[in-house]
N, CA, C and O atoms as CSV, one atom per row, in Angstrom:
chain,resi,resn,atom,element,x,y,z
A,1,MET,N,N,21.225,16.838,-11.452
A,1,MET,CA,C,20.205,17.437,-10.573
A,1,MET,C,C,20.326,16.605,-9.233
A,1,MET,O,O,20.212,15.389,-9.383
A,2,LYS,N,N,20.508,17.002,-8.124
A,2,LYS,CA,C,20.692,16.422,-6.942
A,2,LYS,C,C,19.185,16.215,-6.326
A,2,LYS,O,O,18.241,17.004,-6.373
A,3,ARG,N,N,19.249,14.942,-5.749
A,3,ARG,CA,C,17.890,14.631,-5.149
A,3,ARG,C,C,17.969,15.310,-3.700
A,3,ARG,O,O,18.950,15.305,-2.956
A,4,VAL,N,N,16.725,15.893,-3.465
A,4,VAL,CA,C,16.611,16.727,-2.155
A,4,VAL,C,C,16.566,15.695,-1.024
A,4,VAL,O,O,17.108,15.925,0.056
A,5,TYR,N,N,15.917,14.559,-1.282
A,5,TYR,CA,C,15.959,13.699,-0.089
A,5,TYR,C,C,16.725,12.320,-0.319
A,5,TYR,O,O,16.257,11.186,-0.222
A,6,ALA,N,N,17.923,12.676,-0.625
A,6,ALA,CA,C,18.941,11.574,-1.061
A,6,ALA,C,C,19.068,10.499,0.145
A,6,ALA,O,O,19.513,9.390,-0.152
A,7,HIS,N,N,18.750,10.730,1.317
A,7,HIS,CA,C,18.828,9.920,2.399
A,7,HIS,C,C,17.740,8.709,2.460
A,7,HIS,O,O,17.923,7.607,2.978
A,8,ARG,N,N,16.601,9.160,1.829
A,8,ARG,CA,C,15.352,8.212,1.823
A,8,ARG,C,C,15.613,6.963,0.726
A,8,ARG,O,O,16.197,7.066,-0.353
A,9,PRO,N,N,15.107,5.939,1.219
A,9,PRO,CA,C,15.122,4.898,0.300
A,9,PRO,C,C,14.231,4.984,-0.828
A,9,PRO,O,O,13.145,5.525,-0.618
A,10,VAL,N,N,14.483,4.550,-1.994
A,10,VAL,CA,C,13.627,4.813,-2.969
A,10,VAL,C,C,13.010,3.589,-3.416
A,10,VAL,O,O,13.623,2.532,-3.566
A,11,ILE,N,N,11.514,3.799,-3.667
A,11,ILE,CA,C,10.527,2.479,-4.070
A,11,ILE,C,C,10.276,3.130,-5.363
A,11,ILE,O,O,9.694,4.201,-5.534
A,12,ASP,N,N,10.866,2.233,-6.394
A,12,ASP,CA,C,10.689,2.451,-7.807
A,12,ASP,C,C,9.276,1.904,-8.302
A,12,ASP,O,O,8.623,1.095,-7.643
A,13,ARG,N,N,8.884,2.409,-9.489
A,13,ARG,CA,C,7.641,2.171,-10.087
A,13,ARG,C,C,7.599,0.631,-10.192
A,13,ARG,O,O,6.564,0.055,-9.858
A,14,GLU,N,N,8.591,-0.023,-10.607
A,14,GLU,CA,C,8.485,-1.553,-10.787
A,14,GLU,C,C,8.150,-2.364,-9.456
A,14,GLU,O,O,7.376,-3.321,-9.469
A,15,THR,N,N,8.728,-1.954,-8.421
A,15,THR,CA,C,8.376,-2.429,-7.032
A,15,THR,C,C,6.910,-2.266,-6.669
A,15,THR,O,O,6.250,-3.220,-6.258
A,16,VAL,N,N,6.368,-0.945,-6.839
A,16,VAL,CA,C,5.108,-0.750,-6.595
A,16,VAL,C,C,4.045,-1.627,-7.465
A,16,VAL,O,O,3.005,-2.122,-7.029
A,17,ASN,N,N,4.525,-1.702,-8.740
A,17,ASN,CA,C,3.562,-2.560,-9.789
A,17,ASN,C,C,3.608,-4.047,-9.297
A,17,ASN,O,O,2.565,-4.700,-9.296
A,18,LYS,N,N,4.718,-4.568,-8.903
A,18,LYS,CA,C,4.825,-6.003,-8.501
A,18,LYS,C,C,3.951,-6.152,-7.249
A,18,LYS,O,O,3.256,-7.154,-7.082
A,19,TYR,N,N,4.000,-5.118,-6.353
A,19,TYR,CA,C,3.227,-5.300,-5.122
A,19,TYR,C,C,1.662,-5.302,-5.401
A,19,TYR,O,O,0.878,-6.002,-4.761
A,20,LEU,N,N,1.313,-4.487,-6.374
A,20,LEU,CA,C,-0.163,-4.339,-6.625
A,20,LEU,C,C,-0.423,-5.497,-7.415
A,20,LEU,O,O,-1.538,-5.990,-7.247
A,21,GLU,N,N,0.411,-6.108,-8.321
A,21,GLU,CA,C,0.117,-7.399,-8.795
A,21,GLU,C,C,-0.074,-8.659,-7.829
A,21,GLU,O,O,-0.848,-9.589,-8.056
A,22,LYS,N,N,0.729,-8.542,-6.755
A,22,LYS,CA,C,0.600,-9.453,-5.963
A,22,LYS,C,C,-0.794,-9.403,-5.015
A,22,LYS,O,O,-1.418,-10.416,-4.700
A,23,VAL,N,N,-1.152,-8.078,-4.634
A,23,VAL,CA,C,-2.400,-7.917,-4.095
A,23,VAL,C,C,-3.536,-8.341,-4.962
A,23,VAL,O,O,-4.461,-8.955,-4.429
A,24,LYS,N,N,-3.572,-8.086,-6.230
A,24,LYS,CA,C,-4.589,-8.226,-7.217
A,24,LYS,C,C,-4.723,-9.940,-7.358
A,24,LYS,O,O,-5.845,-10.448,-7.384
A,25,ALA,N,N,-3.558,-10.732,-7.440
A,25,ALA,CA,C,-3.458,-11.978,-7.721
A,25,ALA,C,C,-4.104,-12.651,-6.463
A,25,ALA,O,O,-4.973,-13.512,-6.604
A,26,ARG,N,N,-3.639,-12.221,-5.154
A,26,ARG,CA,C,-4.205,-12.918,-3.957
A,26,ARG,C,C,-5.586,-12.717,-3.754
A,26,ARG,O,O,-6.234,-13.541,-3.108
A,27,PHE,N,N,-6.125,-11.668,-4.257
A,27,PHE,CA,C,-7.669,-11.591,-4.343
A,27,PHE,C,C,-8.461,-11.711,-5.586
A,27,PHE,O,O,-9.597,-11.241,-5.650
A,28,ALA,N,N,-7.866,-12.360,-6.636
A,28,ALA,CA,C,-8.412,-12.514,-7.860
A,28,ALA,C,C,-9.894,-13.029,-7.634
A,28,ALA,O,O,-10.777,-12.627,-8.391
A,29,HIS,N,N,-10.142,-13.793,-6.743
A,29,HIS,CA,C,-11.592,-14.399,-6.571
A,29,HIS,C,C,-12.570,-13.437,-6.121
A,29,HIS,O,O,-13.765,-13.732,-6.108
A,30,ASP,N,N,-12.151,-12.313,-5.754
A,30,ASP,CA,C,-12.864,-11.092,-5.162
A,30,ASP,C,C,-12.444,-9.674,-5.641
A,30,ASP,O,O,-11.958,-8.882,-4.833
A,31,PRO,N,N,-12.627,-9.346,-6.949
A,31,PRO,CA,C,-12.042,-7.914,-7.479
A,31,PRO,C,C,-12.435,-6.942,-6.655
A,31,PRO,O,O,-11.673,-5.976,-6.600
A,32,CYS,N,N,-13.504,-6.905,-5.928
A,32,CYS,CA,C,-14.020,-5.803,-5.220
A,32,CYS,C,C,-13.062,-5.512,-4.135
A,32,CYS,O,O,-12.997,-4.330,-3.795
A,33,VAL,N,N,-12.203,-6.477,-3.445
A,33,VAL,CA,C,-11.303,-6.328,-2.510
A,33,VAL,C,C,-10.158,-5.517,-3.114
A,33,VAL,O,O,-9.760,-4.542,-2.476
A,34,PHE,N,N,-9.650,-5.792,-4.159
A,34,PHE,CA,C,-8.632,-5.107,-4.859
A,34,PHE,C,C,-8.943,-3.695,-5.096
A,34,PHE,O,O,-8.163,-2.784,-4.815
A,35,LEU,N,N,-10.179,-3.524,-5.656
A,35,LEU,CA,C,-10.538,-2.012,-5.893
A,35,LEU,C,C,-10.759,-1.179,-4.667
A,35,LEU,O,O,-10.436,0.009,-4.676
A,36,SER,N,N,-11.284,-1.732,-3.633
A,36,SER,CA,C,-11.298,-1.179,-2.275
A,36,SER,C,C,-9.979,-0.867,-1.831
A,36,SER,O,O,-9.703,0.251,-1.397
A,37,PHE,N,N,-9.121,-1.829,-1.918
A,37,PHE,CA,C,-7.699,-1.595,-1.454
A,37,PHE,C,C,-6.997,-0.208,-2.067
A,37,PHE,O,O,-6.446,0.679,-1.415
A,38,VAL,N,N,-7.189,-0.290,-3.581
A,38,VAL,CA,C,-6.650,0.947,-4.256
A,38,VAL,C,C,-7.444,2.211,-3.612
A,38,VAL,O,O,-6.745,3.161,-3.260
A,39,LYS,N,N,-8.573,2.280,-3.467
A,39,LYS,CA,C,-9.329,3.384,-3.050
A,39,LYS,C,C,-8.686,3.850,-1.694
A,39,LYS,O,O,-8.251,4.988,-1.521
A,40,LEU,N,N,-8.672,2.857,-0.758
A,40,LEU,CA,C,-7.952,3.286,0.582
A,40,LEU,C,C,-6.491,3.912,0.382
A,40,LEU,O,O,-6.140,4.926,0.985
A,41,VAL,N,N,-5.716,3.262,-0.466
A,41,VAL,CA,C,-4.450,3.861,-0.606
A,41,VAL,C,C,-4.381,5.197,-1.292
A,41,VAL,O,O,-3.485,6.010,-1.065
A,42,ILE,N,N,-5.232,5.363,-2.026
A,42,ILE,CA,C,-5.413,6.821,-3.019
A,42,ILE,C,C,-5.848,7.867,-1.817
A,42,ILE,O,O,-5.338,8.983,-1.716
A,43,MET,N,N,-6.791,7.393,-0.979
A,43,MET,CA,C,-7.161,8.313,0.048
A,43,MET,C,C,-6.109,8.725,1.069
A,43,MET,O,O,-6.021,9.840,1.584
A,44,TYR,N,N,-5.310,7.656,1.293
A,44,TYR,CA,C,-4.043,7.977,2.079
A,44,TYR,C,C,-3.121,8.899,1.379
A,44,TYR,O,O,-2.619,9.832,2.005
A,45,LEU,N,N,-2.849,8.698,0.071
A,45,LEU,CA,C,-1.888,9.555,-0.594
A,45,LEU,C,C,-2.481,10.987,-0.765
A,45,LEU,O,O,-1.770,11.977,-0.939
A,46,LYS,N,N,-3.764,11.014,-0.706
A,46,LYS,CA,C,-4.484,12.596,-0.735
A,46,LYS,C,C,-4.608,12.958,0.641
A,46,LYS,O,O,-5.375,13.889,0.886
A,47,ARG,N,N,-3.959,12.364,1.665
A,47,ARG,CA,C,-4.075,12.737,3.129
A,47,ARG,C,C,-5.320,12.724,3.810
A,47,ARG,O,O,-5.508,13.302,4.880
A,48,GLU,N,N,-6.227,12.020,3.149
A,48,GLU,CA,C,-7.536,12.022,3.697
A,48,GLU,C,C,-7.585,10.964,4.911
A,48,GLU,O,O,-8.473,11.056,5.759
A,49,ASN,N,N,-6.785,10.142,4.956
A,49,ASN,CA,C,-6.697,8.950,6.001
A,49,ASN,C,C,-5.215,9.015,6.568
A,49,ASN,O,O,-4.260,9.430,5.912
A,50,THR,N,N,-5.158,8.590,7.758
A,50,THR,CA,C,-3.781,8.435,8.377
A,50,THR,C,C,-3.325,7.128,8.083
A,50,THR,O,O,-4.168,6.345,7.645
A,51,LEU,N,N,-1.888,6.640,8.270
A,51,LEU,CA,C,-1.259,5.540,8.214
A,51,LEU,C,C,-2.067,4.484,9.080
A,51,LEU,O,O,-2.280,3.339,8.681
A,52,ASP,N,N,-2.497,4.978,10.306
A,52,ASP,CA,C,-3.105,3.958,11.311
A,52,ASP,C,C,-4.513,3.801,10.738
A,52,ASP,O,O,-4.997,2.724,11.089
A,53,ASP,N,N,-5.278,4.489,10.011
A,53,ASP,CA,C,-6.466,4.367,9.304
A,53,ASP,C,C,-6.349,3.338,8.312
A,53,ASP,O,O,-7.137,2.393,8.307
A,54,VAL,N,N,-5.329,3.461,7.386
A,54,VAL,CA,C,-5.118,2.644,6.360
A,54,VAL,C,C,-4.761,1.105,6.943
A,54,VAL,O,O,-5.288,0.095,6.476
A,55,ASN,N,N,-3.931,1.093,7.873
A,55,ASN,CA,C,-3.417,-0.141,8.596
A,55,ASN,C,C,-4.745,-0.897,8.913
A,55,ASN,O,O,-4.929,-2.043,8.500
A,56,ARG,N,N,-5.712,-0.184,9.697
A,56,ARG,CA,C,-6.994,-0.660,10.240
A,56,ARG,C,C,-7.979,-1.262,9.120
A,56,ARG,O,O,-8.468,-2.389,9.053
A,57,GLU,N,N,-8.105,-0.237,8.324
A,57,GLU,CA,C,-9.097,-0.691,7.002
A,57,GLU,C,C,-8.576,-1.830,6.119
A,57,GLU,O,O,-9.329,-2.722,5.730
A,58,VAL,N,N,-7.376,-1.788,5.835
A,58,VAL,CA,C,-6.753,-2.827,4.935
A,58,VAL,C,C,-6.847,-4.116,5.726
A,58,VAL,O,O,-7.229,-5.138,5.156
A,59,GLY,N,N,-6.522,-4.120,7.001
A,59,GLY,CA,C,-6.807,-5.118,7.884
A,59,GLY,C,C,-8.050,-5.846,7.990
A,59,GLY,O,O,-8.061,-7.073,8.081
A,60,LEU,N,N,-9.113,-5.131,7.980
A,60,LEU,CA,C,-10.543,-5.474,7.918
A,60,LEU,C,C,-10.802,-5.862,6.526
A,60,LEU,O,O,-11.528,-6.841,6.355
A,61,LEU,N,N,-10.345,-5.276,5.549
A,61,LEU,CA,C,-10.656,-5.695,4.208
A,61,LEU,C,C,-9.979,-7.123,3.839
A,61,LEU,O,O,-10.599,-8.013,3.256
A,62,PHE,N,N,-8.754,-7.218,4.214
A,62,PHE,CA,C,-7.942,-8.365,4.028
A,62,PHE,C,C,-8.386,-9.724,4.960
A,62,PHE,O,O,-8.078,-10.900,4.767
A,63,LYS,N,N,-9.131,-9.197,5.924
A,63,LYS,CA,C,-9.752,-10.255,6.835
A,63,LYS,C,C,-8.507,-11.248,7.420
A,63,LYS,O,O,-8.762,-12.441,7.589
A,64,GLY,N,N,-7.379,-10.813,7.673
A,64,GLY,CA,C,-6.405,-11.658,8.288
A,64,GLY,C,C,-5.809,-12.550,7.386
A,64,GLY,O,O,-4.957,-13.347,7.780
A,65,TYR,N,N,-6.213,-12.490,6.072
A,65,TYR,CA,C,-5.588,-13.540,5.009
A,65,TYR,C,C,-4.304,-13.093,4.476
A,65,TYR,O,O,-3.602,-13.898,3.864
A,66,ALA,N,N,-3.916,-11.835,4.660
A,66,ALA,CA,C,-2.864,-11.329,3.993
A,66,ALA,C,C,-1.880,-10.339,4.862
A,66,ALA,O,O,-1.499,-9.220,4.518
A,67,GLU,N,N,-1.590,-10.986,5.984
A,67,GLU,CA,C,-0.651,-10.076,6.857
A,67,GLU,C,C,0.608,-9.660,6.268
A,67,GLU,O,O,1.094,-8.557,6.516
A,68,ASP,N,N,1.180,-10.551,5.455
A,68,ASP,CA,C,2.381,-10.176,4.616
A,68,ASP,C,C,2.208,-9.057,3.692
A,68,ASP,O,O,3.104,-8.214,3.650
A,69,LEU,N,N,1.110,-8.927,2.898
A,69,LEU,CA,C,0.716,-7.699,2.200
A,69,LEU,C,C,0.525,-6.541,3.103
A,69,LEU,O,O,0.941,-5.445,2.725
A,70,ILE,N,N,-0.013,-6.649,4.169
A,70,ILE,CA,C,-0.195,-5.509,4.802
A,70,ILE,C,C,1.077,-4.989,5.455
A,70,ILE,O,O,1.262,-3.773,5.509
A,71,ASP,N,N,1.925,-5.810,5.932
A,71,ASP,CA,C,3.407,-5.397,6.529
A,71,ASP,C,C,4.057,-4.707,5.411
A,71,ASP,O,O,4.709,-3.675,5.564
A,72,GLU,N,N,3.872,-5.288,4.284
A,72,GLU,CA,C,4.572,-4.693,2.957
A,72,GLU,C,C,4.010,-3.198,2.662
A,72,GLU,O,O,4.739,-2.220,2.495
A,73,LEU,N,N,2.760,-3.187,2.631
A,73,LEU,CA,C,2.146,-1.984,2.350
A,73,LEU,C,C,2.539,-0.838,3.415
A,73,LEU,O,O,2.753,0.309,3.024
A,74,ILE,N,N,2.625,-1.196,4.784
A,74,ILE,CA,C,2.837,-0.413,5.757
A,74,ILE,C,C,4.346,0.176,5.535
A,74,ILE,O,O,4.625,1.366,5.684
A,75,TYR,N,N,5.147,-0.700,5.209
A,75,TYR,CA,C,6.630,-0.401,4.960
A,75,TYR,C,C,6.686,0.693,3.938
A,75,TYR,O,O,7.171,1.794,4.200
A,76,TYR,N,N,6.128,0.345,2.640
A,76,TYR,CA,C,6.103,1.232,1.589
A,76,TYR,C,C,5.618,2.790,1.982
A,76,TYR,O,O,6.194,3.840,1.696
A,77,LEU,N,N,4.436,2.608,2.693
A,77,LEU,CA,C,3.861,3.997,3.115
A,77,LEU,C,C,4.852,4.757,4.064
A,77,LEU,O,O,5.017,5.965,3.898
A,78,ARG,N,N,5.475,4.121,4.993
A,78,ARG,CA,C,6.322,4.768,5.937
A,78,ARG,C,C,7.514,5.233,5.278
A,78,ARG,O,O,8.002,6.318,5.595
A,79,VAL,N,N,8.083,4.424,4.286
A,79,VAL,CA,C,9.390,4.912,3.473
A,79,VAL,C,C,8.780,6.237,2.799
A,79,VAL,O,O,9.327,7.318,3.016
A,80,ARG,N,N,7.671,6.149,2.001
A,80,ARG,CA,C,7.225,7.402,1.231
A,80,ARG,C,C,7.031,8.378,2.251
A,80,ARG,O,O,7.516,9.477,1.982
A,81,GLY,N,N,6.445,8.273,3.363
A,81,GLY,CA,C,6.225,9.444,4.311
A,81,GLY,C,C,7.383,9.970,5.067
A,81,GLY,O,O,7.277,11.003,5.727
A,82,GLN,N,N,8.545,9.261,4.990
A,82,GLN,CA,C,9.758,9.879,5.741
A,82,GLN,C,C,10.156,11.219,5.393
A,82,GLN,O,O,11.111,11.746,5.963
């Protein structure tokens, strides 16, 4: 079966799981941050939020302590949305 979007980069499940584990580990001291983060991403995937909304909300949630994680998230969401 031919991929319809063959030109798109593929982000596999393992990459996603590694990213989620990274976020979870970074905020192990405050599990509510991780749960709120997951809710924000789910809202984006359901198209209840825009990419800009997610960027802003995750930035507030992470309070400037995880710019690398925010950059990685935005990359993944942009690739997904191409």
